[in-house]
LOMARTOR-941928 format. One line per 2 residues: their letters; for each residue x, y, z of N, C-alpha, C, O, CB. Coordinates in nm, 4 decimals, padded with zeros to 6 digits, always signed. Glycine has a CB too. Layout:
LOMARTOR-941928
A> X/Y/Z/X/Y/Z/X/Y/Z/X/Y/Z/X/Y/Z | ...
end
This chain:
LOMARTOR-941928
MG> +00.2025/-00.8477/+03.3873/+00.2201/-00.7161/+03.3238/+00.1009/-00.6442/+03.3360/+00.0014/-00.7006/+03.2907/+00.2585/-00.7230/+03.1825 | +00.0834/-00.5131/+03.3954/-00.0394/-00.4627/+03.4252/-00.0788/-00.3792/+03.2955/-00.0023/-00.3422/+03.2064/-00.0352/-00.3796/+03.5605
VK> -00.2159/-00.3581/+03.3056/-00.2790/-00.2761/+03.1743/-00.2625/-00.1301/+03.2137/-00.3033/-00.0780/+03.3175/-00.4545/-00.3104/+03.1400 | -00.2008/-00.0767/+03.1215/-00.1798/+00.0841/+03.1238/-00.3147/+00.1520/+03.1018/-00.3992/+00.0983/+03.0302/-00.0734/+00.1378/+03.0023
KV> -00.3335/+00.2534/+03.1539/-00.4685/+00.3301/+03.1215/-00.4343/+00.4576/+03.0462/-00.3245/+00.5116/+03.0597/-00.5540/+00.3704/+03.2593 | -00.5261/+00.5034/+02.9696/-00.5370/+00.6067/+02.8916/-00.6631/+00.6997/+02.9237/-00.7782/+00.6606/+02.9044/-00.5365/+00.5557/+02.7599
SG> -00.6317/+00.8264/+02.9745/-00.7396/+00.9067/+03.0066/-00.8036/+00.9868/+02.8920/-00.7316/+01.0485/+02.8134/-00.6976/+00.9931/+03.1072 | -00.9359/+00.9870/+02.8811/-01.0048/+01.0480/+02.7753/-01.0027/+01.2084/+02.8067/-01.0416/+01.2884/+02.7217/-01.1552/+00.9848/+02.7633
KT> -00.9579/+01.2469/+02.9256/-00.9475/+01.3754/+02.9824/-00.8003/+01.4394/+02.9077/-00.7921/+01.5597/+02.8834/-00.9442/+01.3606/+03.1614 | -00.7110/+01.3633/+02.8823/-00.5732/+01.4020/+02.8241/-00.5570/+01.3718/+02.7009/-00.4619/+01.4326/+02.6516/-00.4658/+01.3469/+02.8856
HS> -00.6191/+01.2919/+02.6194/-00.6277/+01.2445/+02.5046/-00.7644/+01.2525/+02.4247/-00.8803/+01.2417/+02.4648/-00.5862/+01.1257/+02.5208 | -00.7107/+01.2758/+02.2942/-00.8406/+01.2741/+02.1931/-00.8968/+01.1661/+02.1467/-00.8273/+01.0646/+02.1432/-00.8210/+01.3335/+02.0796
KE> -01.0103/+01.1615/+02.1083/-01.0785/+01.0226/+02.0610/-00.9963/+00.9555/+01.9676/-00.9904/+00.8335/+01.9826/-01.2188/+01.0397/+01.9914 | -00.9320/+01.0046/+01.8756/-00.8482/+00.9460/+01.7709/-00.7357/+00.8798/+01.8589/-00.7041/+00.7623/+01.8399/-00.7909/+01.0602/+01.6576
QL> -00.6850/+00.9453/+01.9409/-00.5519/+00.8719/+02.0398/-00.6087/+00.7541/+02.1244/-00.5462/+00.6501/+02.1452/-00.4773/+00.9922/+02.1659 | -00.7408/+00.7826/+02.1737/-00.7780/+00.6736/+02.2347/-00.8115/+00.5454/+02.1609/-00.7997/+00.4333/+02.2103/-00.8736/+00.7090/+02.3028
DN> -00.8604/+00.5755/+02.0206/-00.8980/+00.4672/+01.9357/-00.7610/+00.3879/+01.8998/-00.7549/+00.2650/+01.8978/-00.9769/+00.5242/+01.8032 | -00.6570/+00.4702/+01.8731/-00.5328/+00.4226/+01.8229/-00.4819/+00.3312/+01.9391/-00.4434/+00.2162/+01.9180/-00.4308/+00.5439/+01.7837
WA> -00.4838/+00.3856/+02.0560/-00.4252/+00.3083/+02.1800/-00.5057/+00.1809/+02.1946/-00.4472/+00.0806/+02.2356/-00.4340/+00.3963/+02.3223 | -00.6325/+00.1758/+02.1653/-00.7134/+00.0605/+02.1906/-00.6918/-00.0526/+02.0818/-00.6984/-00.1741/+02.1004/-00.8609/+00.1042/+02.1960
NQ> -00.6635/+00.0168/+01.9602/-00.6132/-00.0793/+01.8368/-00.5147/-00.1593/+01.8644/-00.5140/-00.2808/+01.8448/-00.5648/-00.0118/+01.7200 | -00.3993/-00.0719/+01.9266/-00.2635/-00.1251/+01.9447/-00.2685/-00.2280/+02.0609/-00.1859/-00.3189/+02.0701/-00.1585/-00.0071/+01.9753
NN> -00.3655/-00.2098/+02.1453/-00.3612/-00.3202/+02.2660/-00.4662/-00.4102/+02.2665/-00.5060/-00.4616/+02.3710/-00.3650/-00.2603/+02.4042 | -00.5173/-00.4349/+02.1511/-00.6271/-00.5306/+02.1340/-00.5773/-00.6457/+02.0679/-00.5424/-00.6333/+01.9505/-00.7417/-00.4754/+02.0587
PN> -00.5672/-00.7726/+02.1328/-00.5103/-00.8843/+02.0733/-00.5774/-00.9359/+01.9268/-00.5222/-01.0175/+01.8531/-00.5192/-00.9917/+02.1795 | -00.6925/-00.8792/+01.9029/-00.7648/-00.9170/+01.7734/-00.7487/-00.8402/+01.6789/-00.8078/-00.8615/+01.5730/-00.8936/-00.9281/+01.7798
NK> -00.6631/-00.7304/+01.6948/-00.6343/-00.6349/+01.6074/-00.5207/-00.6555/+01.5192/-00.4321/-00.7246/+01.5694/-00.6198/-00.5266/+01.6722 | -00.4987/-00.6121/+01.3961/-00.4083/-00.6385/+01.3012/-00.2939/-00.5496/+01.3586/-00.1836/-00.6034/+01.3670/-00.4591/-00.6081/+01.1519
AY> -00.3068/-00.4178/+01.3998/-00.1963/-00.3431/+01.4307/-00.1160/-00.4047/+01.5621/+00.0047/-00.3871/+01.5791/-00.2454/-00.1973/+01.4519 | -00.2013/-00.4797/+01.6527/-00.1445/-00.5323/+01.7576/-00.0449/-00.6609/+01.7067/+00.0658/-00.6804/+01.7569/-00.2602/-00.5703/+01.8567
KA> -00.1037/-00.7465/+01.5971/-00.0353/-00.8574/+01.5631/+00.0658/-00.7943/+01.5046/+00.1706/-00.8339/+01.5555/-00.1013/-00.9578/+01.4849 | +00.0857/-00.7095/+01.4161/+00.1962/-00.6266/+01.3322/+00.2896/-00.5847/+01.4305/+00.4097/-00.5968/+01.4063/+00.1406/-00.4933/+01.2495
NL> +00.2464/-00.5319/+01.5497/+00.3472/-00.4964/+01.6469/+00.4443/-00.6146/+01.7135/+00.5629/-00.6074/+01.7457/+00.2713/-00.4282/+01.7557 | +00.3525/-00.7238/+01.7223/+00.4330/-00.8389/+01.7979/+00.5245/-00.9099/+01.6757/+00.6366/-00.9571/+01.6944/+00.3160/-00.9636/+01.8788
DN> +00.4662/-00.9082/+01.5696/+00.5717/-00.9565/+01.4578/+00.6865/-00.8796/+01.4369/+00.7932/-00.9392/+01.4223/+00.5136/-00.9636/+01.3260 | +00.6823/-00.7312/+01.4321/+00.7781/-00.6558/+01.4071/+00.8765/-00.6778/+01.5304/+00.9972/-00.6849/+01.5070/+00.7282/-00.5180/+01.3816
HA> +00.8266/-00.6893/+01.6683/+00.9272/-00.6994/+01.7956/+00.9784/-00.8610/+01.7674/+01.0945/-00.8839/+01.8013/+00.8350/-00.6723/+01.9749 | +00.9184/-00.9487/+01.7215/+00.9762/-01.0880/+01.7210/+01.0908/-01.0684/+01.6046/+01.2040/-01.1030/+01.6384/+00.8527/-01.2165/+01.6840
NQ> +01.0800/-01.0343/+01.5165/+01.1717/-00.9918/+01.4050/+01.2971/-00.9267/+01.4512/+01.4110/-00.9678/+01.4288/+01.1022/-00.8967/+01.3129 | +01.2618/-00.8150/+01.5215/+01.3954/-00.7573/+01.5680/+01.4755/-00.8330/+01.6812/+01.5965/-00.8170/+01.6967/+01.3693/-00.6173/+01.6192
MN> +01.4000/-00.9148/+01.7570/+01.4626/-00.9963/+01.8657/+01.5169/-01.1095/+01.7965/+01.5724/-01.1841/+01.8771/+01.3643/-01.0411/+01.9803 | +01.5230/-01.1547/+01.6690/+01.5758/-01.2695/+01.6057/+01.7095/-01.2374/+01.5515/+01.7248/-01.1543/+01.4620/+01.4854/-01.3195/+01.4997
PK> +01.8001/-01.2993/+01.6024/+01.9344/-01.2433/+01.5800/+01.9756/-01.2983/+01.4186/+02.0727/-01.2509/+01.3597/+02.0482/-01.3025/+01.7109 | +01.8987/-01.3907/+01.3657/+01.9176/-01.4441/+01.2355/+01.8699/-01.3580/+01.1346/+01.9212/-01.3472/+01.0233/+01.8575/-01.5683/+01.2215
KK> +01.7579/-01.2892/+01.1805/+01.6962/-01.2061/+01.0853/+01.7778/-01.0968/+01.0546/+01.8261/-01.0299/+01.1459/+01.5712/-01.1617/+01.1266 | +01.8015/-01.0674/+00.9230/+01.8640/-00.9248/+00.8806/+01.7831/-00.8178/+00.8293/+01.6837/-00.8391/+00.7598/+01.9594/-00.9404/+00.7781
TH> +01.8222/-00.7056/+00.8609/+01.7524/-00.5927/+00.8203/+01.7800/-00.5668/+00.6859/+01.8763/-00.6246/+00.6357/+01.7801/-00.4815/+00.8986 | +01.7047/-00.4810/+00.6106/+01.7324/-00.4408/+00.4844/+01.8803/-00.3848/+00.4710/+01.9520/-00.4264/+00.3800/+01.6301/-00.3416/+00.4456
GQ> +01.9273/-00.2868/+00.5652/+02.0533/-00.2335/+00.5527/+02.1575/-00.3275/+00.5799/+02.2636/-00.3027/+00.5225/+02.0670/-00.1248/+00.6324 | +02.1544/-00.4405/+00.6607/+02.2352/-00.5340/+00.6613/+02.2595/-00.6151/+00.5715/+02.3698/-00.6689/+00.5614/+02.2187/-00.5857/+00.7351
IH> +02.1494/-00.6401/+00.4821/+02.1668/-00.7383/+00.3510/+02.2215/-00.6449/+00.2603/+02.3127/-00.6886/+00.1902/+02.0238/-00.8120/+00.2848 | +02.1869/-00.5217/+00.2436/+02.2414/-00.4327/+00.1413/+02.3962/-00.4195/+00.1563/+02.4659/-00.4304/+00.0554/+02.1731/-00.2924/+00.1513
NS> +02.4531/-00.3963/+00.2797/+02.5753/-00.3729/+00.3298/+02.6735/-00.4943/+00.3032/+02.7887/-00.4832/+00.2613/+02.5598/-00.3415/+00.4725 | +02.6094/-00.6097/+00.3342/+02.6839/-00.7353/+00.3276/+02.7231/-00.7584/+00.1780/+02.8297/-00.8130/+00.1494/+02.5965/-00.8577/+00.3862
QR> +02.6271/-00.7120/+00.0754/+02.6509/-00.7409/-00.0618/+02.7671/-00.6530/-00.1161/+02.8280/-00.6858/-00.2180/+02.5222/-00.7194/-00.1422 | +02.7957/-00.5427/-00.0469/+02.9102/-00.4578/-00.0992/+03.0347/-00.4298/+00.0065/+03.1348/-00.3627/-00.0184/+02.8470/-00.3164/-00.1431
RY> +03.0055/-00.4943/+00.1244/+03.1188/-00.4630/+00.2401/+03.2488/-00.5248/+00.1991/+03.3546/-00.4676/+00.2254/+03.0786/-00.5265/+00.3924 | +03.2452/-00.6402/+00.1352/+03.3889/-00.7002/+00.1196/+03.4175/-00.7107/-00.0247/+03.4896/-00.8012/-00.0666/+03.4056/-00.8469/+00.1875
KD> +03.3693/-00.6305/-00.0963/+03.4105/-00.6275/-00.2272/+03.5281/-00.5526/-00.2476/+03.5539/-00.4669/-00.1631/+03.3135/-00.5815/-00.3064 | +03.6074/-00.5685/-00.3465/+03.7328/-00.4978/-00.3738/+03.7025/-00.3556/-00.3843/+03.5849/-00.3193/-00.3867/+03.8021/-00.5470/-00.4999
QM> +03.8130/-00.2593/-00.3917/+03.7685/-00.1237/-00.4124/+03.7419/-00.1107/-00.5774/+03.8020/-00.1793/-00.6601/+03.8863/-00.0142/-00.3527 | +03.6542/-00.0235/-00.6054/+03.6367/-00.0080/-00.7485/+03.7444/+00.0559/-00.8214/+03.7556/+00.1770/-00.8403/+03.5217/+00.0635/-00.7742
MP> +03.8402/-00.0560/-00.8694/+03.9492/+00.0174/-00.9397/+03.9330/-00.0278/-01.0967/+03.8929/-00.1438/-01.1058/+04.1056/-00.0229/-00.8729 | +03.9524/+00.0300/-01.2073/+03.9376/+00.0000/-01.3411/+04.0258/-00.0981/-01.3798/+04.1283/-00.1006/-01.3116/+03.9511/+00.1081/-01.4202
DW> +04.0175/-00.1891/-01.4780/+04.1023/-00.2676/-01.5162/+04.2110/-00.2065/-01.5944/+04.3158/-00.2654/-01.6211/+04.0424/-00.3598/-01.5755 | +04.1821/-00.0858/-01.6304/+04.2680/-00.0313/-01.7334/+04.2751/+00.1103/-01.6824/+04.1852/+00.1566/-01.6123/+04.2118/-00.0472/-01.8881
AP> +04.4009/+00.1914/-01.7237/+04.3903/+00.3286/-01.7148/+04.4374/+00.3862/-01.8313/+04.4953/+00.3083/-01.9069/+04.4549/+00.3800/-01.6057 | +04.4272/+00.5153/-01.8706/+04.4532/+00.5779/-01.9773/+04.6177/+00.5986/-01.9740/+04.6729/+00.6051/-01.8642/+04.3649/+00.7051/-01.9827
DY> +04.6824/+00.6072/-02.0760/+04.8135/+00.6401/-02.0740/+04.8263/+00.7944/-02.0880/+04.7566/+00.8596/-02.1657/+04.8856/+00.5645/-02.1807 | +04.9188/+00.8460/-02.0085/+04.9342/+00.9955/-01.9880/+05.0657/+01.0141/-02.0690/+05.1616/+00.9372/-02.0630/+04.9446/+01.0475/-01.8197
IE> +05.0579/+01.1222/-02.1426/+05.1761/+01.1802/-02.2029/+05.2842/+01.2344/-02.0912/+05.2564/+01.3125/-02.0002/+05.1280/+01.2988/-02.2984 | +05.4087/+01.1789/-02.1162/+05.5293/+01.2273/-02.0361/+05.5885/+01.3423/-02.0970/+05.6280/+01.3479/-02.2135/+05.6367/+01.1222/-02.0217
YD> +05.5929/+01.4406/-02.0057/+05.6376/+01.5770/-02.0542/+05.7925/+01.5819/-01.9890/+05.8177/+01.5576/-01.8710/+05.5261/+01.7127/-01.9952 | +05.8791/+01.6144/-02.0799/+06.0350/+01.6370/-02.0520/+06.0363/+01.7872/-02.0261/+05.9725/+01.8683/-02.0933/+06.1438/+01.5921/-02.1865
D> +06.1262/+01.8213/-01.9075/+06.1445/+01.9470/-01.8878/+06.2513/+02.0038/-01.9854/+06.2818/+02.1230/-01.9809/+06.1752/+01.9648/-01.7517
end
């Protein structure tokens, strides 16, 4: 894999610094990116949404155990 280049002519100093941080193996942003990528590629790792939905997906529909009696009207 080749190293990509970022030009100082087309990017601000802040953009250059951000790119350098994200591509430096000793930087925490670089390590965090690797961890996030590894977690996304792990089929056993569930996202927050998957965990949340698994807790409610197979529950019975919310039906009350009782219902009020309604008056029957005769015509």
